[in-house]
C-alpha positions, 0 to 999 in steps of 0.5 A: 941399079940407081934411077934419076929424078926424071925416071922417079917421076915416071914411076911416081916415086918421091924424088931424091933431094940433090943435097943428099950424100950418095953412099955405096954399099960394098961387097964386104958388108954383110947385112942381116936380119933377125927372124921371129925368134931372134936369130940372125939370118943372111940377106941373100938371094934365097932368104929374100925369096922367102919375103911376102910382100905387103901392099902394093908392088911392081916390077920393071925390067930396064934394058 
């Protein structure tokens, strides 16, 4: 999902500078993060659900 600058204004997000280059991440890239013990862990749906949010967050449904 990608938000336009007009949508970003409505949500109170910073606007994207038109000079920025858009980069698409393909499915062939497999991002990982390290656990507290330094072990790599895939960033898949199951592992992302284990993260705990810090501060404020919200969700929005786009139809």
